[in-house]
LOBA-989088 format. One record per residue (C-alpha): residue number from 1; residue in one letter; chain; x, y, z. Coordinates in steps of 0.001 Angstrom, whole numbers, plus 524288, in hexadecimal, padded with zeros to 5 digits. Each point is the difference from the previous one (the first is absolute). Layout:
N
+-----+---+---+-------+-------+-------+
:   k : r : c :    c1 :    c2 :    c3 :
+-----+---+---+-------+-------+-------+
: NUM : A : A :     X :     Y :     Z :
...
+-----+---+---+-------+-------+-------+
END
This chain:
261
+-----+---+---+-------+-------+-------+
:   k : r : c :    c1 :    c2 :    c3 :
+-----+---+---+-------+-------+-------+
:   1 : M : A : 7DBCB : 7A203 : 7EABE :
:   2 : E : A : 7FDC8 : 80E5D : 80329 :
:   3 : E : A : 809F2 : 80A0F : 7FBAF :
:   4 : L : A : 80A6C : 803F6 : 809DB :
:   5 : V : A : 7FC0E : 80E24 : 7FDE4 :
:   6 : L : A : 7F203 : 8034C : 7FC8B :
:   7 : Y : A : 7FC5B : 80B1A : 7F6D1 :
:   8 : R : A : 7F353 : 80764 : 7FEB1 :
:   9 : L : A : 7FC34 : 80D43 : 7FAA7 :
:  10 : E : A : 7F6A6 : 80896 : 807B6 :
:  11 : G : A : 7FCC3 : 80B7C : 7F759 :
:  12 : Q : A : 80D4A : 805D4 : 7FCDD :
:  13 : V : A : 806D2 : 7F9AB : 80BA0 :
:  14 : A : A : 80740 : 7F314 : 7FED4 :
:  15 : V : A : 80046 : 7F7A0 : 80C4B :
:  16 : L : A : 80B23 : 7F646 : 8019C :
:  17 : T : A : 7FE41 : 7F645 : 80B26 :
:  18 : L : A : 80B30 : 7F790 : 804E9 :
:  19 : N : A : 7F916 : 7F2E4 : 80073 :
:  20 : R : A : 8068F : 7F5D0 : 80899 :
:  21 : P : A : 7F72D : 80138 : 80BEF :
:  22 : E : A : 80398 : 7F250 : 804B5 :
:  23 : R : A : 80DF7 : 8053C : 80191 :
:  24 : K : A : 7FBCF : 80DC3 : 803F2 :
:  25 : N : A : 80444 : 8045F : 7F258 :
:  26 : A : A : 80E45 : 7FCC1 : 8027A :
:  27 : W : A : 80894 : 8045A : 7F4B0 :
:  28 : T : A : 8052E : 7F646 : 7F5FB :
:  29 : I : A : 806E2 : 80145 : 7F2F4 :
:  30 : P : A : 7F3C6 : 7FBD5 : 7F851 :
:  31 : L : A : 7F7EE : 80A0E : 8078A :
:  32 : Q : A : 80A08 : 80A88 : 7FCDF :
:  33 : R : A : 7FFAD : 7FC73 : 7F197 :
:  34 : R : A : 7F132 : 8010B : 7FFB0 :
:  35 : Y : A : 7FFAE : 80C93 : 8080C :
:  36 : L : A : 80A14 : 80772 : 7F803 :
:  37 : G : A : 7F9F2 : 7FB2E : 7F35A :
:  38 : L : A : 7F2B3 : 80528 : 8041B :
:  39 : L : A : 805E9 : 80D03 : 80407 :
:  40 : E : A : 805DA : 80182 : 7F27D :
:  41 : Q : A : 7F2F7 : 7FC46 : 7F9E9 :
:  42 : C : A : 7F90C : 80A4C : 80836 :
:  43 : D : A : 80A0C : 80A54 : 7FCA0 :
:  44 : R : A : 7FDF6 : 7FD92 : 7F17D :
:  45 : D : A : 7F119 : 7FF36 : 8007C :
:  46 : P : A : 7F96B : 80D29 : 7FD0D :
:  47 : A : A : 7F3C7 : 7FB51 : 80716 :
:  48 : V : A : 8079F : 7FFD8 : 80CD8 :
:  49 : R : A : 80269 : 80CFA : 806C8 :
:  50 : A : A : 80387 : 7FB46 : 80DAD :
:  51 : I : A : 80479 : 7F342 : 8063F :
:  52 : V : A : 7FCA2 : 7FA88 : 80D6A :
:  53 : I : A : 80801 : 7F507 : 8061B :
:  54 : T : A : 7FAB9 : 7F793 : 80B20 :
:  55 : G : A : 800A1 : 7F23C : 805A5 :
:  56 : A : A : 7F618 : 7F509 : 800AD :
:  57 : G : A : 7FB60 : 7FBF0 : 80D6E :
:  58 : A : A : 804F0 : 805C6 : 80CB1 :
:  59 : A : A : 80DF6 : 80375 : 7FC10 :
:  60 : F : A : 8066B : 80881 : 7F5BF :
:  61 : C : A : 80CFA : 7F8CE : 7FE8F :
:  62 : P : A : 80901 : 7FB08 : 80AF8 :
:  63 : G : A : 80BE7 : 7FFEB : 7F728 :
:  64 : A : A : 806AB : 7F4F0 : 7F8DC :
:  65 : D : A : 7FA25 : 7F27C : 8015F :
:  66 : T : A : 8079B : 7F84D : 80A2E :
:  67 : A : A : 800A0 : 7F457 : 7F6C8 :
:  68 : E : A : 807AD : 80831 : 7F641 :
:  69 : L : A : 808AD : 80590 : 80AAF :
:  70 : T : A : 80358 : 7F227 : 8043D :
:  71 : V : A : 8041E : 7FC8B : 7F21D :
:  72 : Y : A : 808F4 : 80BE6 : 7FFCA :
:  73 : T : A : 806C2 : 7FB56 : 80C74 :
:  74 : Q : A : 802B0 : 7F2F8 : 7F94E :
:  75 : T : A : 804B7 : 80553 : 7F2E9 :
:  76 : G : A : 806A6 : 80C6D : 804CB :
:  77 : D : A : 7FC0D : 806D5 : 7F37B :
:  78 : F : A : 7F4D0 : 806F7 : 7F901 :
:  79 : N : A : 7F484 : 7F88D : 7FA73 :
:  80 : P : A : 80308 : 7FE60 : 7F173 :
:  81 : E : A : 7F192 : 8025C : 7FD06 :
:  82 : M : A : 80247 : 80E6C : 80307 :
:  83 : A : A : 80711 : 8014C : 7F300 :
:  84 : E : A : 7F33A : 7FCCC : 7F91A :
:  85 : I : A : 7F90B : 80C20 : 8053C :
:  86 : E : A : 80002 : 80A85 : 7F58E :
:  87 : Q : A : 7FE69 : 80BD2 : 808E3 :
:  88 : P : A : 80A9B : 80457 : 80999 :
:  89 : D : A : 7FD68 : 7FFD9 : 80EAA :
:  90 : H : A : 7FE65 : 80EC2 : 8000C :
:  91 : Y : A : 7F5D4 : 7FFD6 : 7F528 :
:  92 : P : A : 7F4C2 : 804CE : 808CF :
:  93 : L : A : 80777 : 80CC9 : 80185 :
:  94 : E : A : 7FF97 : 801EE : 7F142 :
:  95 : V : A : 7F14A : 7FE72 : 7FE92 :
:  96 : G : A : 7FA7E : 80CD9 : 7FB1A :
:  97 : K : A : 7F295 : 7FE95 : 80638 :
:  98 : P : A : 7FC85 : 80258 : 80E3E :
:  99 : M : A : 8018F : 7F3E6 : 80874 :
: 100 : I : A : 7F8BB : 7FEE0 : 80CE7 :
: 101 : A : A : 80309 : 7F54A : 809D4 :
: 102 : A : A : 7F428 : 7FB27 : 80795 :
: 103 : I : A : 80709 : 7F984 : 80B5A :
: 104 : N : A : 7F5D0 : 7F6D7 : 80581 :
: 105 : G : A : 808A6 : 7F8F7 : 809E5 :
: 106 : A : A : 80DBB : 7FBAF : 80398 :
: 107 : C : A : 80ABE : 804F3 : 7F71E :
: 108 : A : A : 80E86 : 7FCC0 : 800A8 :
: 109 : G : A : 80C9E : 7FF27 : 7F850 :
: 110 : I : A : 7FDC7 : 80032 : 7F15F :
: 111 : G : A : 7F16D : 801B8 : 8028F :
: 112 : L : A : 8029D : 80C91 : 80778 :
: 113 : M : A : 8092D : 804BD : 7F557 :
: 114 : Q : A : 7F58A : 7FDF8 : 7F5A1 :
: 115 : T : A : 7F720 : 8093B : 80781 :
: 116 : L : A : 80AF7 : 809FD : 8011C :
: 117 : M : A : 80179 : 7FFD9 : 7F13B :
: 118 : C : A : 7F1CF : 80449 : 7FF25 :
: 119 : D : A : 7FCB8 : 80E7A : 7FFF5 :
: 120 : V : A : 7F5E9 : 7FFA3 : 80AE5 :
: 121 : R : A : 7FE0A : 7F663 : 80B31 :
: 122 : I : A : 7F32B : 7FDC7 : 80719 :
: 123 : A : A : 80039 : 7F5E4 : 80AE0 :
: 124 : V : A : 7F725 : 7F9CB : 80A0E :
: 125 : T : A : 802C0 : 80397 : 80E12 :
: 126 : G : A : 807FF : 7F6BE : 8084E :
: 127 : A : A : 8064F : 7F80D : 7F519 :
: 128 : R : A : 80E0C : 7FBBC : 80235 :
: 129 : M : A : 80B5F : 8043B : 7F76D :
: 130 : T : A : 80E9B : 7FD5E : 7FFF8 :
: 131 : T : A : 80BAC : 8014B : 7F702 :
: 132 : A : A : 804A5 : 7F2C8 : 8056D :
: 133 : F : A : 80CC9 : 7FF3C : 7F851 :
: 134 : A : A : 8094D : 8019B : 80B9A :
: 135 : R : A : 7F913 : 7F4CC : 806E8 :
: 136 : R : A : 801F9 : 7F6F9 : 7F455 :
: 137 : G : A : 80E82 : 802A7 : 7FE1B :
: 138 : L : A : 7FDA6 : 8081F : 7F3CF :
: 139 : P : A : 803F5 : 80DA2 : 7FB51 :
: 140 : A : A : 7F5F2 : 80A99 : 7FD79 :
: 141 : L : A : 7F8ED : 7FA48 : 7F43B :
: 142 : H : A : 7F617 : 803D8 : 7F59F :
: 143 : G : A : 8039F : 80E51 : 80011 :
: 144 : S : A : 7FDCD : 801CF : 80E95 :
: 145 : A : A : 80CD5 : 80768 : 801D2 :
: 146 : W : A : 7FB89 : 809AC : 7F58D :
: 147 : L : A : 7F15F : 8006E : 802B6 :
: 148 : L : A : 7FF74 : 80149 : 80EC0 :
: 149 : P : A : 8093B : 80BAF : 80197 :
: 150 : R : A : 7F8BF : 80749 : 7F540 :
: 151 : L : A : 7F2F0 : 7FD8D : 80699 :
: 152 : I : A : 802F8 : 801E4 : 80E70 :
: 153 : G : A : 80DF9 : 80514 : 800EE :
: 154 : L : A : 80CFB : 7F940 : 8026F :
: 155 : S : A : 7FF05 : 7FF24 : 80ECC :
: 156 : R : A : 7F2CF : 7F937 : 80069 :
: 157 : A : A : 80347 : 7F776 : 7F446 :
: 158 : T : A : 80C8F : 7FB89 : 80692 :
: 159 : E : A : 7F8D2 : 7FC16 : 80C55 :
: 160 : L : A : 7F5AE : 7F80C : 7F8CD :
: 161 : L : A : 80A20 : 7F915 : 7F79E :
: 162 : L : A : 80A30 : 7FD0E : 80A76 :
: 163 : S : A : 7F632 : 7FB47 : 80A1F :
: 164 : G : A : 7F6FA : 7F887 : 7F6FB :
: 165 : R : A : 7F5EE : 80207 : 80AAF :
: 166 : T : A : 7F161 : 7FEBE : 7FE62 :
: 167 : F : A : 7F824 : 80C94 : 7FFDB :
: 168 : S : A : 7F1B7 : 802D8 : 7FD99 :
: 169 : T : A : 7F984 : 80709 : 7F4CD :
: 170 : D : A : 7FC1B : 80A56 : 809E3 :
: 171 : E : A : 80E46 : 8029B : 80345 :
: 172 : A : A : 80319 : 7FF92 : 7F177 :
: 173 : A : A : 7F632 : 80B00 : 7FDFB :
: 174 : E : A : 806AB : 80804 : 80A96 :
: 175 : L : A : 80D13 : 7FDB4 : 7F93C :
: 176 : G : A : 7FA75 : 8043F : 7F2E3 :
: 177 : L : A : 80012 : 7F2A9 : 7F953 :
: 178 : I : A : 7F12B : 7FEDB : 7FFBD :
: 179 : H : A : 7F746 : 80ADA : 7FAC3 :
: 180 : Q : A : 7F32C : 7FB79 : 805DD :
: 181 : V : A : 7FC18 : 7F618 : 80A69 :
: 182 : V : A : 7F23F : 7FA60 : 7FF4D :
: 183 : P : A : 7F819 : 7F61B : 807F6 :
: 184 : A : A : 801BD : 7F17D : 7FD6C :
: 185 : G : A : 7FA23 : 7FBA9 : 7F32C :
: 186 : E : A : 7FF9A : 80D9D : 7F9FE :
: 187 : A : A : 80D5B : 80169 : 7F97A :
: 188 : L : A : 7FB93 : 7FBA7 : 7F28C :
: 189 : S : A : 7F3B2 : 8084D : 7FFA4 :
: 190 : A : A : 8079D : 80BF6 : 8048A :
: 191 : A : A : 80A8F : 7FD89 : 7F5CE :
: 192 : L : A : 7F5E5 : 7FE47 : 7F53F :
: 193 : T : A : 7F964 : 80CC9 : 803BC :
: 194 : Y : A : 80D05 : 80717 : 7FFB5 :
: 195 : A : A : 8041C : 7F9BD : 7F322 :
: 196 : A : A : 7F2E5 : 802DE : 7F99B :
: 197 : D : A : 8017C : 80E69 : 80370 :
: 198 : L : A : 80D76 : 80074 : 7F99A :
: 199 : A : A : 7FAE3 : 7F8C8 : 7F40E :
: 200 : A : A : 7F477 : 8092C : 7FE71 :
: 201 : N : A : 80610 : 80D25 : 8032B :
: 202 : C : A : 80EB0 : 7FFCD : 7FD8A :
: 203 : S : A : 80730 : 800BB : 7F31C :
: 204 : P : A : 806AB : 7F307 : 7FCC2 :
: 205 : A : A : 80A99 : 807A5 : 7F8DA :
: 206 : S : A : 80262 : 8089E : 80BE0 :
: 207 : I : A : 800F0 : 7F449 : 80923 :
: 208 : K : A : 80960 : 7F8B7 : 7F70F :
: 209 : T : A : 8088A : 80C1A : 7FEB1 :
: 210 : M : A : 7FFE8 : 802BD : 80E9E :
: 211 : K : A : 803FC : 7F21A : 8033F :
: 212 : A : A : 80B68 : 80115 : 7F69A :
: 213 : Q : A : 803BE : 80D27 : 80607 :
: 214 : L : A : 80000 : 7FA42 : 80DAC :
: 215 : R : A : 808D1 : 7F4DA : 7FBBF :
: 216 : A : A : 80965 : 80912 : 7F8F4 :
: 217 : A : A : 80072 : 809DF : 80B1B :
: 218 : A : A : 806B9 : 7F60A : 808C3 :
: 219 : G : A : 80C76 : 80243 : 7F842 :
: 220 : Q : A : 7FE65 : 80E76 : 7FCE9 :
: 221 : D : A : 80314 : 80C9C : 806FD :
: 222 : A : A : 7F52A : 80A05 : 801D4 :
: 223 : A : A : 80401 : 8085D : 7F461 :
: 224 : T : A : 7FFDB : 7F468 : 7F6B9 :
: 225 : S : A : 7F2DC : 7FB61 : 80507 :
: 226 : I : A : 7FA0D : 80D8D : 7FE6E :
: 227 : A : A : 8058F : 80176 : 7F24B :
: 228 : N : A : 7FAA2 : 7F2A4 : 7FC67 :
: 229 : G : A : 7F2B7 : 80422 : 80513 :
: 230 : L : A : 80023 : 80C35 : 7F784 :
: 231 : E : A : 8030F : 7F80F : 7F3D4 :
: 232 : L : A : 7F509 : 7F686 : 80332 :
: 233 : E : A : 7F6D8 : 80B87 : 8023F :
: 234 : R : A : 80343 : 80560 : 7F293 :
: 235 : R : A : 7FBB8 : 7F31E : 7F9F0 :
: 236 : A : A : 7F3DD : 7FF0A : 8087E :
: 237 : L : A : 7FB1F : 80D87 : 7FC36 :
: 238 : A : A : 7FDAF : 7FB23 : 7F227 :
: 239 : S : A : 7F98C : 7F340 : 80442 :
: 240 : A : A : 7F1E3 : 7FB90 : 7FF42 :
: 241 : D : A : 80066 : 7FCBA : 80E7D :
: 242 : F : A : 80350 : 80E01 : 803D0 :
: 243 : A : A : 7F58F : 8057E : 7F703 :
: 244 : E : A : 7F5D8 : 7F6F7 : 805D5 :
: 245 : G : A : 80487 : 80291 : 80DE4 :
: 246 : V : A : 7FE4D : 80EB5 : 7FE62 :
: 247 : R : A : 7F36F : 7FEE2 : 7F830 :
: 248 : S : A : 7F984 : 7F703 : 809F5 :
: 249 : F : A : 8041D : 808F6 : 80B24 :
: 250 : V : A : 7FA67 : 80C12 : 7F94B :
: 251 : E : A : 7F38E : 7F8C6 : 7FC61 :
: 252 : R : A : 7FEBA : 7FA5E : 80DCE :
: 253 : R : A : 7FE9D : 7F1F2 : 7FB75 :
: 254 : P : A : 807A3 : 7F34F : 801BA :
: 255 : A : A : 80BA8 : 7FEEF : 7F6E7 :
: 256 : R : A : 7FFF3 : 7F64D : 7F4D9 :
: 257 : F : A : 80E77 : 7FD4F : 7FE4B :
: 258 : P : A : 804BE : 7F7DB : 7F472 :
: 259 : A : A : 802F5 : 7F1A5 : 8024A :
: 260 : P : A : 80DF0 : 7FCE2 : 8042E :
: 261 : H : A : 8097A : 7FBB5 : 7F58B :
+-----+---+---+-------+-------+-------+
END
């Protein structure tokens, strides 16, 4: 039986593919366990400098599998298998390497939230998206109440959550949720090109530090964030990455930054 999430390494870019095409890659607890485990593996692997997430077949992920949702309506409680997953639900936000979502088709609920935990989102035109929770009798789940306002503002986030309506990737780009819209079939290639550029030309240490800064800034005032940046700059000035970044710029050549650690 094939893995629920496929892994391959293209150069310095890891590609994780949600792999339940017969169910349009609907989310299950075993899939989550495999996905988060691979993310942790990628984050620890010095050979990986960027991560691309996509779906097998014509969809990205339509949300939780309806078979699992039906079980929840019968038990009225969480699936006990969730306790066996080592990483917390928010683990993708803690990954120190750049994550790019290649949204190849329909994306909803927990599937949509996984893309929002990525750093960059590239999607095919015309694909359908929805938060869906209000139309399933659920609260705002999987970090949606925290992620959406940060990405598109409180007013727009409120509308998408309360209505649970379907919107297109093209509208999502207008709202600021999607960074780039591409023709059908081109999301993965565009994401790989973007990720390869980051892997080749950007300091892994800088990216890891910036991601941590962005997370911390959510709970800081401007003065604290600026002071934190100055302290991080002081450390960076003595680093091999800074020396190489300046040297490569002066010598007009591609940088050769040290492997991430």
